[in-house]
N, C-alpha and C positions, 0 to 999 in steps of 0.2 A: 307260307310264302313271306306273310308280313313280318313274322318273327325272324326269318332268315335276313330279309333286307334291314331289319332294325340291327341285327348282329354286324352285318357288313358296314353299315353307317358308323356303327360304334367303332369297329375297328378302324375305320378310315379316320375318324376323329382322332383316335389315340395315336395312329401313325403320323398324321399331320403335326399333332402336339409334340411328338418325340422328334421330328424334324425340327421343329421349332426351337425345341430345347437345345438340341446340339447346336443350331445356328447362333442362338443366343450365347451359348457358352464360347464358342469361337470369338464373337463380337465382344464379350466381357474380357477374355483374355487379351485380345488386341488392344482394348481400351486401357488396360493396366500400364501400358508403355506410353500412353499420351500424356504430354505435359499439360500441367494446369498452373494457371498464373496464381502465385502466392499471393496471401492477404496482407503479409508484412504487418502483423499485429501481435502484440503481447497479450491481448486479451485470452481468457482461458478458453473460449469457445471457438477462438480461431485457431487454424492450423495453417502450415505451409501450403496445403493443397485446398483450402476452403474453411469448413466449418465442422464442428462436432457438437455432441450433446454433452453436457456437464455431468450428468448423472447416470451415464451409461457407460460401463466399462468396455463392453464388447457388444458387437452388433452382428445380427445375422448377413451372411454374405449371399452372393449369387447363387451358390449351391444349395444353401437352404431354401432360397426362393424355388429352385427347381424341384426340391423335394415336396414342398407344399403343393405346387402345380401337377406334380405327379399323383401325390394322394388325393387330390380334388377330383382326378378323373373318375375314381372309383365311388365317390359320394354322390347320393341322390339330392342334388340342389335343385330347389324349385327355379323353374323357368321364369321370364319377365311376365309371361301371360298368365302366371298363378296369381297374380296380386291385382287387387281392385282398390287402390287409395283414391278415394273421392276428393276432388278438389273444393275447396272453400269458395263460396261465393264473394267474388272480391270486387271492389270498387275503383278501377283505376282512375277514374275522374276526380274522386275525392284526394287520392295520393298525388295526383298532378297538381292540385290546386291547393293543398294542405301547406301552410306555412307558420302554423301557430301550435298546432298539437304534436305530442310525442308519439309516434308510433312504432310498431316493430311488425313487419311483414315476413314470413317465412316463405321465400320463393321456391325452395327445395334444395336437398343436400346442404351445403354450406354457404348457399347463396340466400342472403338476407337484406332486406331494406329497413334502414333504421332512419326515421325522420326526427330530428331533433335541433332546437333553436333555428327552425326555418332552413336547415341544411338537410340534403338527401345523401346518405352514405349507403354504398353497396358493397357487400363483401363477396369475395372469391365468385365473380360472375361466371356462372356455367349455365349456358342457355342451349347448347348444341344437344343434338340426338345422342351423341355418343361421348363417353369420357374417354378419349383417345387421340393420338396424333392424326388419324385420319377418320372420316366419317363413313367408311364402309366395312369397318371392323372395330372390335373392342366392346367394351361394356355399354349397353345401350340403355337410354332412359326408360324407366318404368312408368313414370308419370310426367306429365308435360309441366313445364315451369308454371307455378301458380300465378305468376304475373309474367306476361310476354315481355320480352325486351322492348319491343315497340311501344309498350303501354306504360313503360317506366317515366316518373317524373324527370327532369333534369337532374342528373347525378353530379354533385359538387365533389364528392371524394369516392374513390375506389380503393378498397383495402384488400390487399393480397397476402394470405397465410404462407403459401409455399409454392414450389414449381410443378407439383403432379398435375395430370390433365383434369382431374376432377375439381381443381381449384383454380388452375391457371389456364384458361382455355383460349386460345389464340382468336378463333372465330368471334367469340363473345366480346373480347377486348377491343377488336378492330371495330366492330359494330358499334360499341359504345361510344367510341372515339370519333366515328364518323356521323354519328347522329346529330341532330340540331343541338347546339350549344355543347356538344361533346369535347370539343377543343378546350373548353373551359374547366373540364375535369381533371382534378388531381389525382394521380395514381401514386398510392403510398405502397412501397414495396420493401420486403426484406433485402438485406446487403446482397450485393452481387447481381441484381436483376435488371438493373438501369440498362444494361448493355443489350439484353434480350429485347426490352421495350424499344429501344432504338431500331433493331433490326425490323420491327413491324411498323414503324413509322411513327412512334410516339417518343418524341426527344426529351421529354421533361420529367420522367418518372422520379420521384423522390425516394431514394434509398435511405433505409434507416436500420441501425444496429439495435440489438436489445437494449432497452432502458432509454433510447433516444426519444426526445420530446418534439411535437411539431405543432405549431399553433396556426389555427385556421379561424379568422374572425373570433368568435366567442369561445370556440372549442379548442381543447388540446388533446392530442391524439399521441398515444405511447406505444412503441412496439416493445413487446414483453417476451420472455422466454417461452418456449415449448419444446417438448420432447418429440423430434419427429426425424426427418432427413429430407435430403432433395436428390431428384434425378429426373432429368428431362429426356435424356438418351442413355445408350450404354457407355457413352464417353464422358459423363458429366455427374458423377455421384458427389453430393454436398458442395457443388460449386456455389451454389445459392443458398443464403441462409433462410431458416424458417421462424415464423414468429406468430405469437397470439397478439391481440391488440386492445388498447383501453382507449375509450372515447369519453372525455369529460367535459360536461359544462358546469355553470354555476352550481347547479343543484341536482345534478344527475350524473351516475357513474355507470358506465357500460362496459363490459368485458365479452370479447370475441375470441373463443377458444380455438377456432381453426380446426386443426385435425393432430391430434397429440396422444402419446403416450401418458400414463400417470407418473409423476416425479414431483419433488420438492418444489418445483417452480410455481405450483399453484398457492402453496402456503407463502412463499416469498412475495408473490405478487399481492396476495391478500393482505400482508403485513404492510407492504409498501403503500399500497393504493386503496385498499378496502376500507370499510365495507362498500360492496357494489349494490346498486339498485337492481340490475339486471345482468344476467350473464347469458351467453348463448354457449352451450356446451355439447360436443358430440357425443353420440350414444351408440352408433353403429360401426361396422366394419371391424369387428373384434375377433372372429374365429378364423383358423384354430388359434388358441391362446399362445402355444408354444412358438408361433411365428408372429402374431399380431401385437401381442402384449406390449412390446418395447414402444410401440409407435401408436397404438389405438386404444384409448380407453373404453371399457365396456360400461353398462349402465350403472353397475355398482360404484365403480371407481368415478363415474360423472357425479354421483351423489356426493361422494368424498370430496371431490374437487369444488362441488357447490359450497360444502360446508368450509373447505380451506379458504375459499375467496370471500366467505362472510357475505354472501349474495343473499339479497332478500327476496329475489325471485330468478328462477332460470328457465331456459327454454331449450328443448332438445333439437339438435341439428346434426347434420352428417349421418342420416338414415333414410331408408325407404324411397331412394330415388335412382341408384344404380346398384346392380349386383357386383359388388367388388370382392366380397370375401364369402365364407362358408355358411354363416348363419342365415336363417330366413329372414327376409326384409322386414317382416311385420313381428319379429321377435323382440327387438329393442325395447319398444315402448312396454310391452308386458313385463319385461324384467325391471324397467324402470319403476313400473307400479309397485312391484314387490320390493325393490330397493328402497323406495320412499317410505313404504310401510316399515320395514325392518329399521331404518335409521329415525323414525318418528317424524318425518316431514309431512306437512300439510299437503292435502292434494293439489292445490293451487300454488304450491311453494316451487315446483318443477313442472312445467306445462309441456304437453305434446300438442303440437298444432298440427292442423291439416294443411297440405300444400296449398299456398296462397292466402292462408288465413292472417288477418290483421288484427292486431290488439292494440287498445289505447294504453299508453303508460301514464305514470302519474302527472 
């Protein structure tokens, strides 16, 4: 009887997914006729409809996405309750009071807190239970944020890499803006996103194109290329730019990789601004390679990116928090360990932290 129930539950799941796929196909075809405001720029990564990658001649479309989702039905992908990622013992009181020491805290996924020159910088804030436009469906958080949003110090700068829901979470952004001192927070975003921020009540987001620079007290912040894409709904592919980021002080250079595929942009950024003292590089969400390779580096490519950037030390991000792709969530650190050995990196040259772990920088 139990087997029979399981069979019907599985059939129901496949039927619902099939209906979803058909519905999204119709939406996608409808979206093709929707007008998009052109960027009116002669820059090579700008197009009349938005933006494009410089080193990617062709990209997967919606039907390749459907193929991946269909193939995924038949795979035995571990569920969220298969994992036990321990949280690091954190000291929010120290983080709130710290104004002198350089620190890095991995909160989870691509969300990290960098404290430098007495300033608190937060990347891709995602504190919600789900990486989704709604909180009743979509990829569920496997481990709670390593530091609760309410326990964060006052945030001076928020940096956004792109508009996907695992990196641009409306609920988290609104909460950050409305907490004490939140209206003093500068939101630095890739080109095209300012309008979205206005719709949620944040009027002064600072839009930046690749290689634009922004000075904040003693810090210089630079938007740099990465290979990814943007889509917030079926009607808005690549309307918003995507970017990795550099934070520079007088004696320290930090690179935030965001969420990216491997391309020559790592070498170019390393030549322009390297060597880096620290880089945060994604290592997860890479399978299946036929579909994910263009936009998500795997651990081996992350090690190559570390070398391209001439980074003294790198830290793994974008893994172990949401089940977004097909590889087991605990696979990326194991593959990273092998990749480091193969390339002759010292163990402490590319670190894997626990959720919530804080390390002191130079």
